[in-house]
Structure formats: structure tokens, C-alpha cells
N, C-alpha and C positions, 0 to 999 in steps of 0.2 A: 594738980594738973588735970586737964580734961582727958577723959578716956577716948582713945582712938578706936573706932569701930571699922573693921574691914568686912565687907559683905562678899561672901564667896558662894557662888552658885555651883551646885553639884548634881551630876547625874545619879539616879538611883542605883546604877551599876557600880559606882565607886564603892570600894570596900569600907565598911564602917570602922574597921580596925585601923585602916590607913588614916581616915579622917581624925580619929581619936589621937593617934600618935602625932599627927601633923599639928593639930590645934594645941595639944598639951605642950609640945616642944616649942612651938612658936611663942605661946604666952609665957612660958618659963624664961625665954630669952628676951622678951619684950614686955616689960612691966607697963601697965597702963594701956595695953592693947587688948581688945576683945575681937572675937570672930563671930560673925552672924552667918549661919549656914542657911541656905535656901535650896531645897531640893526640887528640881523641875526636870522636864524632858528637854531634849536637845534643842528643838526649835525655840522653845520659850527661853532657854538659857542664852541662846544666841541673840534673841531680841533684847533681853535684859542687859546683855553686855553692850549692845549698840546704843541702848537708851541710857547707859551709864547708871542703871539701878543696881548693878553688882560690879565689883571691882575686877574680879576674875572668875573663871569657871573651870571646874575639874570635870573632864569628860573622857569617854572612850574614844580611841582613834578608830573611826569607822572605815574610812577609805585610805587616807594617807595623812601623815603627820603635818601639822601646820608649819609653814616655812618660817614665819617670823612671829614675834610676840607669843612664844610658847616654850614650854619646857617639858620634856618627857618625864613622867613621874614613876611609873612602875608597870611591870607586866604580871599577869596572873594566868595560871594554867586553866585550860578549859576541860570540862568533863561531860561525859555522856550519861544521861539518866534514861534507863530503859527497863521495862518489866522483864524482858527476855535477856537480862544481863548474863553474860558468861561468867565463869568463875575468875577469869583473869582480871588483874588490876588495870590493864591498859587495853586500848583498842585502836586500830588504824582507821583513819578517816575513810579509806577506800572500802573498809568492811561495813561501814554504816551508811554509805551513800544511797542505798535503795530503800532505806527506812522512811516512814512518814513522820514528819516532825511537828510537834506542837510549838506554837510561837506566842509571844506577847505582841501587843501592837507595835508598830514601827517606830514609835516616838522616842524610845530610849537608846536605840542603836543595836541592841542585842540581836534582833531579827535579821537586820542587814548583815551583821557580822557572821551570823549562822549561815545565811544564804551564800555569802561570798566564800566562806570556807568550803561548803558543800559543792559549790560550782567548780572549785579547783579540781574535782574528781572527774569532770567532764559529763556529769549526769544532771538531768533536770531535777530541781528540788521538789520533793513531794511534801505538801503541807496539810495538816489537819485544818478543816475549815473554821473551827471555832478559835477564839483568842483567849488566853489567860491574862488576867489583869494584875497579876503579881508573880514574882519569881517563885514564891512558895506554892502557889496554885499550879504554876507550870511544872514544877518538880513533882507535885502530887499527881497531876494528870499523867505524866510520863511513867511514874511508878505504878500507876494502876492500869496502864496499857492503852491509853488513848493515842499514844504515839511516843516518839523519842524526844528528848530535849537536850540542849547544850547550854551549860551555865558555867560561870567561873566558880571556883571552889568556895569563895566567901559568901556566895548566895545560896549554898546548898546546906540544909540542916544536917547535923551529924548522923541522924538515923537513916537518911536516904542513901541507898546503894548507888555507887557511881563508878565509872571507869575513866581514867585519864586518856585524852585523845592525843594520838601521835600522827604525824605526817612525815614520811621519809625518815622514820626513826627519831624524829625530834618532837618534843612536846609542843602542842599547839597552844598559843597564848593570845590573850587579849591585852592591849596596851592602853595606857591612860596618859593624858597630858593636861597641863594647866595652860589656859589661854587668857590673854588680856588684849586690850586695844591700845591703851596709851599709858605711859608711866609718868604722866604729869603729876599724879598723886604721890606725895612723898611716902605715905604709908605703904602704898602699893609697891613702890620701888624697893622698900625695905623687905616686903614679903617676897618679891621675886628674888632678891639677893639671898634671902633665907632659904628659899627652895634650892637655889643653885649650890649653896654651901652645905646643906643638911639633908638633901633628899636621899643620899645613899645610907646615911645613918638611920633615917626614919624607916625606909623600906627594909633595912636589915632587922628591924624589930618586929616585922610582920610574920605571922605563922604561915602564910600562903607562899 
């Protein structure tokens, strides 16, 4: 029988562990199916979805969740990286609102999520003028005092000191969703059904 290939576009912010659990679980349940992963930034992923060059995309929810043709995937805690880190494991968003933040370019969604979070404190966001082009560089810059940074746990290497961010005594999280345009594709319908039936089990296997 012919191999069925599903093309999935993904944001670089999506957890590698989630992707591994997802693809292994799907292929175990669907023999003869392969998944081709394509990592791109948000605008490119949206274009590829419209052009039908990917079947669905896995992306962070930057402003609000999509109303249709989408499914919520998982949430991940956000952490502060800062050279002047206190000894505490946690930090309130109100206690870091006056800091200067280093950012990556706007293309992946992290910078807009960071700005939106900081704006909830009622203060203007202060940004370092330079841009880091990877999450590892962002964390390194923050660790060495160029500014502070906010990242999900899965994008922070183990040796980097971090504090979990809280707002109103609740952990601040970033959320992810799968989006598609049409389920005319039989293999895509099967994948969407798989998401709905298995997402809780997949995310329960994640360390984050």
C-alpha cells in the first residue's frame, strides 16, 4: 500500500518533546502513515496553509484562540531569565514590569506574547534595541545581563537559572493550538480525530 504523508507546519516555539510524542503516537496507531515536519515562522505557516502546501499547523495562541478548524493542544509555563535573579523559584509579573527585556524578532509570536503579558501590568514595555535570532541566544543574553527574557520551559537549557512567572498567584502560561483550513483530505480528518481522542494522553507524557 502507498505511504500516506501528512505535512505539518510548526512554530519553533512548539516543544520538541510534544512533537516527538505526537508523531510517535500517531504513527504507532496509523501504519503506513508518515509525518513530514516543516518549521517556519507564523506568517509563512499561515501562507503555506492557505496555499495547501501543509495540511495543518501547530502554533502558539498569540492573541485569541481560533474559533473554528482548530483544537487546543497544550499549555506551557513561562519563566523569567535574569542575571539579577533572586533566590526564589517564583516571581510576580508586577515585580518585573520595570525591567528591560531582550526579544527575538516578531515572527514567531514570542515577542508579542511577552509584550501582551507585560502590558497587563499597566506599564510601558522597555525593550533592548538588539534582537536575538534564537531562543538560546536570548537566554544567554539575559543570563549575561543585557536584559531580562521570558521563555517557555522547553526552550531553556537546564544550566540556565530561571524563575517561574505568576500573575495573581497563578502560573502564567503560553498556549498552543493546531489549525487547518479544510478537512476534505481523508488523512487530515484522521489526524484531527486522532488529536481530539489522544491529546490528553500525549500531553500527560510531557515533562513540562
